[in-house]
C-alpha atoms as an extended CHARMM CRD file, in Angstrom:
* protein
*
       186  EXT
         1         1  UNK       CA             -8.0930000000      -49.2490000000      -22.6180000000  PROA      1               0.0000000000
         2         2  UNK       CA             -4.4250000000      -50.1140000000      -22.2270000000  PROA      2               0.0000000000
         3         3  UNK       CA             -3.7960000000      -46.7620000000      -20.4630000000  PROA      3               0.0000000000
         4         4  UNK       CA             -6.3190000000      -47.7580000000      -17.8000000000  PROA      4               0.0000000000
         5         5  UNK       CA             -4.4920000000      -51.0580000000      -17.1800000000  PROA      5               0.0000000000
         6         6  UNK       CA             -1.1130000000      -49.2570000000      -17.0580000000  PROA      6               0.0000000000
         7         7  UNK       CA             -2.4980000000      -46.7790000000      -14.4880000000  PROA      7               0.0000000000
         8         8  UNK       CA             -3.9520000000      -49.6250000000      -12.4670000000  PROA      8               0.0000000000
         9         9  UNK       CA             -0.5940000000      -51.4650000000      -12.4600000000  PROA      9               0.0000000000
        10        10  UNK       CA              1.2250000000      -48.2380000000      -11.5520000000  PROA      10              0.0000000000
        11        11  UNK       CA             -1.1420000000      -47.7020000000       -8.6330000000  PROA      11              0.0000000000
        12        12  UNK       CA             -0.9070000000      -51.3510000000       -7.6610000000  PROA      12              0.0000000000
        13        13  UNK       CA              2.8860000000      -51.0850000000       -7.6630000000  PROA      13              0.0000000000
        14        14  UNK       CA              2.6770000000      -47.9380000000       -5.4900000000  PROA      14              0.0000000000
        15        15  UNK       CA              0.2610000000      -49.6340000000       -3.0690000000  PROA      15              0.0000000000
        16        16  UNK       CA              2.6340000000      -52.5760000000       -2.7060000000  PROA      16              0.0000000000
        17        17  UNK       CA              5.2690000000      -50.1680000000       -1.3360000000  PROA      17              0.0000000000
        18        18  UNK       CA              2.8750000000      -48.9600000000        1.3800000000  PROA      18              0.0000000000
        19        19  UNK       CA              3.3240000000      -50.8210000000        4.6110000000  PROA      19              0.0000000000
        20        20  UNK       CA              2.6230000000      -50.1260000000        8.2530000000  PROA      20              0.0000000000
        21        21  UNK       CA              5.9140000000      -48.2700000000        8.7880000000  PROA      21              0.0000000000
        22        22  UNK       CA              5.6370000000      -45.9660000000        5.7650000000  PROA      22              0.0000000000
        23        23  UNK       CA              1.9360000000      -45.3350000000        6.4920000000  PROA      23              0.0000000000
        24        24  UNK       CA              2.8100000000      -44.3580000000       10.0670000000  PROA      24              0.0000000000
        25        25  UNK       CA              5.6700000000      -42.1520000000        8.8510000000  PROA      25              0.0000000000
        26        26  UNK       CA              3.3940000000      -40.4090000000        6.3430000000  PROA      26              0.0000000000
        27        27  UNK       CA              0.6750000000      -39.8400000000        8.9450000000  PROA      27              0.0000000000
        28        28  UNK       CA              3.2640000000      -38.3940000000       11.3140000000  PROA      28              0.0000000000
        29        29  UNK       CA              4.5930000000      -36.0020000000        8.6880000000  PROA      29              0.0000000000
        30        30  UNK       CA              1.0670000000      -34.8590000000        7.7920000000  PROA      30              0.0000000000
        31        31  UNK       CA              0.3590000000      -34.1600000000       11.5080000000  PROA      31              0.0000000000
        32        32  UNK       CA              3.6820000000      -32.2930000000       11.7820000000  PROA      32              0.0000000000
        33        33  UNK       CA              2.7720000000      -30.1270000000        8.7690000000  PROA      33              0.0000000000
        34        34  UNK       CA             -0.6330000000      -29.3280000000       10.2690000000  PROA      34              0.0000000000
        35        35  UNK       CA              1.0400000000      -28.3220000000       13.5950000000  PROA      35              0.0000000000
        36        36  UNK       CA              3.5380000000      -26.0650000000       11.7920000000  PROA      36              0.0000000000
        37        37  UNK       CA              0.7260000000      -24.4180000000        9.7640000000  PROA      37              0.0000000000
        38        38  UNK       CA             -1.2480000000      -23.8580000000       13.0020000000  PROA      38              0.0000000000
        39        39  UNK       CA              1.8120000000      -22.3020000000       14.6880000000  PROA      39              0.0000000000
        40        40  UNK       CA              2.3450000000      -20.0130000000       11.6780000000  PROA      40              0.0000000000
        41        41  UNK       CA             -1.2920000000      -18.8770000000       11.8580000000  PROA      41              0.0000000000
        42        42  UNK       CA             -0.9570000000      -18.2210000000       15.5820000000  PROA      42              0.0000000000
        43        43  UNK       CA              2.2860000000      -16.2760000000       15.0400000000  PROA      43              0.0000000000
        44        44  UNK       CA              0.7050000000      -14.1880000000       12.2670000000  PROA      44              0.0000000000
        45        45  UNK       CA             -2.2510000000      -13.3770000000       14.5100000000  PROA      45              0.0000000000
        46        46  UNK       CA              0.1390000000      -12.3920000000       17.3260000000  PROA      46              0.0000000000
        47        47  UNK       CA              2.1090000000      -10.0940000000       15.0060000000  PROA      47              0.0000000000
        48        48  UNK       CA             -1.1610000000       -8.5070000000       13.8220000000  PROA      48              0.0000000000
        49        49  UNK       CA             -2.1670000000       -7.8120000000       17.4480000000  PROA      49              0.0000000000
        50        50  UNK       CA              1.2760000000       -6.3760000000       18.2520000000  PROA      50              0.0000000000
        51        51  UNK       CA              1.0520000000       -4.0640000000       15.2250000000  PROA      51              0.0000000000
        52        52  UNK       CA             -2.3400000000       -2.8390000000       16.4320000000  PROA      52              0.0000000000
        53        53  UNK       CA             -0.8490000000       -2.1170000000       19.8600000000  PROA      53              0.0000000000
        54        54  UNK       CA              2.1280000000       -0.3820000000       18.2490000000  PROA      54              0.0000000000
        55        55  UNK       CA             -0.1830000000        1.8230000000       16.1810000000  PROA      55              0.0000000000
        56        56  UNK       CA             -2.3390000000        2.7160000000       19.1990000000  PROA      56              0.0000000000
        57        57  UNK       CA              0.7370000000        3.7090000000       21.2200000000  PROA      57              0.0000000000
        58        58  UNK       CA              2.6040000000        5.5630000000       18.4500000000  PROA      58              0.0000000000
        59        59  UNK       CA             -0.3640000000        7.2440000000       16.7690000000  PROA      59              0.0000000000
        60        60  UNK       CA             -2.7310000000        7.8750000000       19.6790000000  PROA      60              0.0000000000
        61        61  UNK       CA             -1.5640000000        7.4550000000       23.2790000000  PROA      61              0.0000000000
        62        62  UNK       CA              1.9710000000        8.9160000000       23.1570000000  PROA      62              0.0000000000
        63        63  UNK       CA              1.2440000000       11.8870000000       20.8150000000  PROA      63              0.0000000000
        64        64  UNK       CA             -1.9220000000       12.7640000000       22.7860000000  PROA      64              0.0000000000
        65        65  UNK       CA             -0.0550000000       12.7980000000       26.0700000000  PROA      65              0.0000000000
        66        66  UNK       CA              2.8290000000       14.7680000000       24.5480000000  PROA      66              0.0000000000
        67        67  UNK       CA              0.2380000000       17.2980000000       23.2570000000  PROA      67              0.0000000000
        68        68  UNK       CA             -1.2870000000       17.5190000000       26.6910000000  PROA      68              0.0000000000
        69        69  UNK       CA              2.1660000000       18.1000000000       28.2070000000  PROA      69              0.0000000000
        70        70  UNK       CA              3.1620000000       20.5890000000       25.4660000000  PROA      70              0.0000000000
        71        71  UNK       CA              6.1510000000       18.4950000000       24.3630000000  PROA      71              0.0000000000
        72        72  UNK       CA              7.5760000000       18.0520000000       20.8970000000  PROA      72              0.0000000000
        73        73  UNK       CA             10.4880000000       15.8820000000       22.1030000000  PROA      73              0.0000000000
        74        74  UNK       CA             11.3640000000       13.9700000000       25.2510000000  PROA      74              0.0000000000
        75        75  UNK       CA             14.2060000000       11.6460000000       26.3180000000  PROA      75              0.0000000000
        76        76  UNK       CA             13.1650000000        8.4010000000       28.0560000000  PROA      76              0.0000000000
        77        77  UNK       CA             15.5300000000        5.5970000000       29.0680000000  PROA      77              0.0000000000
        78        78  UNK       CA             18.1880000000        6.5060000000       26.4800000000  PROA      78              0.0000000000
        79        79  UNK       CA             15.5860000000        6.9560000000       23.7410000000  PROA      79              0.0000000000
        80        80  UNK       CA             14.5990000000       10.1490000000       21.9510000000  PROA      80              0.0000000000
        81        81  UNK       CA             10.8590000000       10.3670000000       21.4600000000  PROA      81              0.0000000000
        82        82  UNK       CA              9.6510000000       13.0500000000       19.0630000000  PROA      82              0.0000000000
        83        83  UNK       CA              6.3910000000       13.8480000000       17.3250000000  PROA      83              0.0000000000
        84        84  UNK       CA              6.1200000000       13.5940000000       13.5800000000  PROA      84              0.0000000000
        85        85  UNK       CA              3.1790000000       14.7910000000       11.5150000000  PROA      85              0.0000000000
        86        86  UNK       CA              1.7150000000       12.0820000000        9.2940000000  PROA      86              0.0000000000
        87        87  UNK       CA             -0.3830000000       13.2680000000        6.3480000000  PROA      87              0.0000000000
        88        88  UNK       CA             -2.2760000000       11.0960000000        3.8580000000  PROA      88              0.0000000000
        89        89  UNK       CA             -4.4480000000       12.6310000000        1.1700000000  PROA      89              0.0000000000
        90        90  UNK       CA             -6.6260000000       11.3550000000       -1.6760000000  PROA      90              0.0000000000
        91        91  UNK       CA             -9.0780000000       13.6840000000       -3.3600000000  PROA      91              0.0000000000
        92        92  UNK       CA            -12.5980000000       12.2290000000       -3.2870000000  PROA      92              0.0000000000
        93        93  UNK       CA            -13.8340000000       11.6490000000       -6.8470000000  PROA      93              0.0000000000
        94        94  UNK       CA            -16.8730000000       13.9130000000       -6.3540000000  PROA      94              0.0000000000
        95        95  UNK       CA            -14.5940000000       16.8220000000       -5.3120000000  PROA      95              0.0000000000
        96        96  UNK       CA            -11.8600000000       16.3400000000       -7.9360000000  PROA      96              0.0000000000
        97        97  UNK       CA            -12.8840000000       19.1920000000      -10.2210000000  PROA      97              0.0000000000
        98        98  UNK       CA            -13.3320000000       21.5590000000       -7.2680000000  PROA      98              0.0000000000
        99        99  UNK       CA             -9.9290000000       20.6110000000       -5.8230000000  PROA      99              0.0000000000
       100       100  UNK       CA             -8.1760000000       21.0070000000       -9.1990000000  PROA      100             0.0000000000
       101       101  UNK       CA             -9.8470000000       24.3990000000       -9.7340000000  PROA      101             0.0000000000
       102       102  UNK       CA             -8.6990000000       25.5430000000       -6.2900000000  PROA      102             0.0000000000
       103       103  UNK       CA             -5.1450000000       24.4090000000       -6.9690000000  PROA      103             0.0000000000
       104       104  UNK       CA             -5.0640000000       26.1920000000      -10.3330000000  PROA      104             0.0000000000
       105       105  UNK       CA             -6.6910000000       29.3740000000       -8.9160000000  PROA      105             0.0000000000
       106       106  UNK       CA             -4.1280000000       29.4580000000       -6.0990000000  PROA      106             0.0000000000
       107       107  UNK       CA             -1.0940000000       28.9230000000       -8.3700000000  PROA      107             0.0000000000
       108       108  UNK       CA             -0.5160000000       25.2620000000       -7.3670000000  PROA      108             0.0000000000
       109       109  UNK       CA             -1.6060000000       23.7550000000      -10.6830000000  PROA      109             0.0000000000
       110       110  UNK       CA              1.9230000000       22.5260000000      -11.3470000000  PROA      110             0.0000000000
       111       111  UNK       CA              1.3160000000       19.4850000000       -9.0940000000  PROA      111             0.0000000000
       112       112  UNK       CA             -1.5180000000       18.3240000000      -11.3750000000  PROA      112             0.0000000000
       113       113  UNK       CA             -0.3240000000       15.7970000000      -13.9560000000  PROA      113             0.0000000000
       114       114  UNK       CA             -1.9100000000       15.1210000000      -17.3430000000  PROA      114             0.0000000000
       115       115  UNK       CA             -1.3950000000       11.6810000000      -18.8450000000  PROA      115             0.0000000000
       116       116  UNK       CA             -2.2100000000       11.0740000000      -22.4900000000  PROA      116             0.0000000000
       117       117  UNK       CA             -2.4140000000        7.4430000000      -23.6020000000  PROA      117             0.0000000000
       118       118  UNK       CA             -3.2820000000        5.6800000000      -26.8040000000  PROA      118             0.0000000000
       119       119  UNK       CA             -3.0520000000        2.0450000000      -27.7720000000  PROA      119             0.0000000000
       120       120  UNK       CA             -1.2640000000        1.0480000000      -30.9650000000  PROA      120             0.0000000000
       121       121  UNK       CA             -1.2350000000       -2.1720000000      -32.9480000000  PROA      121             0.0000000000
       122       122  UNK       CA              1.9770000000       -4.0770000000      -33.5620000000  PROA      122             0.0000000000
       123       123  UNK       CA              4.2840000000       -2.2720000000      -35.9240000000  PROA      123             0.0000000000
       124       124  UNK       CA              2.9710000000        1.2380000000      -35.1730000000  PROA      124             0.0000000000
       125       125  UNK       CA              5.8890000000        2.2390000000      -32.9450000000  PROA      125             0.0000000000
       126       126  UNK       CA              6.7290000000        5.2100000000      -35.1500000000  PROA      126             0.0000000000
       127       127  UNK       CA              3.2000000000        6.6360000000      -34.7310000000  PROA      127             0.0000000000
       128       128  UNK       CA              3.4500000000        6.2750000000      -30.9420000000  PROA      128             0.0000000000
       129       129  UNK       CA              6.1140000000        8.9690000000      -30.8330000000  PROA      129             0.0000000000
       130       130  UNK       CA              3.8500000000       11.5990000000      -32.4360000000  PROA      130             0.0000000000
       131       131  UNK       CA              2.1070000000       14.2750000000      -30.4010000000  PROA      131             0.0000000000
       132       132  UNK       CA             -1.5950000000       14.2090000000      -29.5240000000  PROA      132             0.0000000000
       133       133  UNK       CA             -2.5590000000       16.5010000000      -32.4210000000  PROA      133             0.0000000000
       134       134  UNK       CA             -0.9710000000       14.2010000000      -34.9810000000  PROA      134             0.0000000000
       135       135  UNK       CA             -2.7190000000       11.2020000000      -33.3850000000  PROA      135             0.0000000000
       136       136  UNK       CA             -6.0900000000       12.9240000000      -33.6610000000  PROA      136             0.0000000000
       137       137  UNK       CA             -5.3920000000       13.8960000000      -37.3000000000  PROA      137             0.0000000000
       138       138  UNK       CA             -4.7740000000       10.2280000000      -38.0960000000  PROA      138             0.0000000000
       139       139  UNK       CA             -8.0260000000        9.0540000000      -36.4800000000  PROA      139             0.0000000000
       140       140  UNK       CA             -6.7480000000        7.8400000000      -33.1110000000  PROA      140             0.0000000000
       141       141  UNK       CA             -8.6570000000        8.7650000000      -29.9870000000  PROA      141             0.0000000000
       142       142  UNK       CA             -6.1900000000        9.1710000000      -27.1320000000  PROA      142             0.0000000000
       143       143  UNK       CA             -7.5630000000        9.0940000000      -23.6180000000  PROA      143             0.0000000000
       144       144  UNK       CA             -6.3950000000       11.6210000000      -21.0870000000  PROA      144             0.0000000000
       145       145  UNK       CA             -6.1250000000       11.3220000000      -17.3400000000  PROA      145             0.0000000000
       146       146  UNK       CA             -5.5800000000       14.2620000000      -15.0390000000  PROA      146             0.0000000000
       147       147  UNK       CA             -4.2580000000       13.3430000000      -11.6210000000  PROA      147             0.0000000000
       148       148  UNK       CA             -1.9430000000       14.1660000000       -8.7410000000  PROA      148             0.0000000000
       149       149  UNK       CA              0.3940000000       11.5060000000       -7.4400000000  PROA      149             0.0000000000
       150       150  UNK       CA             -0.6960000000       10.5640000000       -3.8670000000  PROA      150             0.0000000000
       151       151  UNK       CA              2.7680000000       11.2890000000       -2.4280000000  PROA      151             0.0000000000
       152       152  UNK       CA              2.8180000000       14.7140000000       -4.1100000000  PROA      152             0.0000000000
       153       153  UNK       CA             -0.6660000000       15.5250000000       -2.7970000000  PROA      153             0.0000000000
       154       154  UNK       CA              0.2180000000       14.3940000000        0.7310000000  PROA      154             0.0000000000
       155       155  UNK       CA              3.4210000000       16.4750000000        0.6740000000  PROA      155             0.0000000000
       156       156  UNK       CA              1.4950000000       19.4960000000       -0.6200000000  PROA      156             0.0000000000
       157       157  UNK       CA             -1.1220000000       19.2290000000        2.1580000000  PROA      157             0.0000000000
       158       158  UNK       CA              1.6060000000       18.7700000000        4.7880000000  PROA      158             0.0000000000
       159       159  UNK       CA              3.5220000000       21.7970000000        3.4740000000  PROA      159             0.0000000000
       160       160  UNK       CA              0.3610000000       23.9570000000        3.7160000000  PROA      160             0.0000000000
       161       161  UNK       CA             -0.3440000000       22.7540000000        7.2670000000  PROA      161             0.0000000000
       162       162  UNK       CA              3.2320000000       23.2170000000        8.4800000000  PROA      162             0.0000000000
       163       163  UNK       CA              3.3370000000       26.6720000000        6.8960000000  PROA      163             0.0000000000
       164       164  UNK       CA              0.1110000000       27.6570000000        8.6680000000  PROA      164             0.0000000000
       165       165  UNK       CA             -1.6490000000       28.1880000000        5.3320000000  PROA      165             0.0000000000
       166       166  UNK       CA             -5.3880000000       27.4690000000        5.0010000000  PROA      166             0.0000000000
       167       167  UNK       CA             -6.4540000000       24.2880000000        3.2240000000  PROA      167             0.0000000000
       168       168  UNK       CA             -9.7600000000       22.3760000000        2.9980000000  PROA      168             0.0000000000
       169       169  UNK       CA             -8.8010000000       18.9450000000        4.3330000000  PROA      169             0.0000000000
       170       170  UNK       CA            -12.1520000000       17.4170000000        3.2910000000  PROA      170             0.0000000000
       171       171  UNK       CA            -11.7770000000       18.6410000000       -0.2810000000  PROA      171             0.0000000000
       172       172  UNK       CA             -8.3560000000       16.9680000000       -0.5010000000  PROA      172             0.0000000000
       173       173  UNK       CA             -9.4230000000       13.8490000000        1.3990000000  PROA      173             0.0000000000
       174       174  UNK       CA             -6.6190000000       14.5210000000        3.8800000000  PROA      174             0.0000000000
       175       175  UNK       CA             -6.0000000000       12.5430000000        7.0330000000  PROA      175             0.0000000000
       176       176  UNK       CA             -3.6690000000       14.2160000000        9.5190000000  PROA      176             0.0000000000
       177       177  UNK       CA             -2.2650000000       12.5670000000       12.5920000000  PROA      177             0.0000000000
       178       178  UNK       CA              0.7900000000       12.8350000000       14.7840000000  PROA      178             0.0000000000
       179       179  UNK       CA              3.0200000000        9.8840000000       15.3950000000  PROA      179             0.0000000000
       180       180  UNK       CA              5.6450000000        9.2020000000       18.0260000000  PROA      180             0.0000000000
       181       181  UNK       CA              9.0600000000        8.4920000000       16.5620000000  PROA      181             0.0000000000
       182       182  UNK       CA             11.5640000000        6.7020000000       18.7940000000  PROA      182             0.0000000000
       183       183  UNK       CA             15.3230000000        6.7390000000       18.1940000000  PROA      183             0.0000000000
       184       184  UNK       CA             18.2110000000        5.5390000000       20.2860000000  PROA      184             0.0000000000
       185       185  UNK       CA             20.6390000000        8.1860000000       21.4520000000  PROA      185             0.0000000000
       186       186  UNK       CA             23.9190000000        8.0510000000       19.5460000000  PROA      186             0.0000000000
């Protein structure tokens, strides 16, 4: 019960320090904060729109026109504009086994990684250093994960495309696009 009276006196003391001037000052600061937050939201939306315009120009409009003109590079107003191939790849889950089989059959299996993991209780650090066979002999069930790092896969697909070698883009979930790169002349 005494805590309730202490809180009431603390609040009463705080309320006694509130007057017209401090209330007006607080209201003004709250309005200022709201205005700043609104301006930040507007600025973020503007930046988002500018990035969309940048993407449309660099990934669609300029490369398409350069393709139409048969240009790989052009100088404009002291800038060097060149095309750069952008490749992103991520094997769809339902085609993973097919893609891995293709890579192995075509001597590219070295980009496939095999992770072996097993969880250990505290104090079992020495067991963690053993190989998978030893873990299985001791009753542990390690889980394995076979994967290709996304950057490695994208680089592999790009290398095949640049080299003019056939590759199933759907099987590797590959997205290929050209992008305009702009640099200032030195």
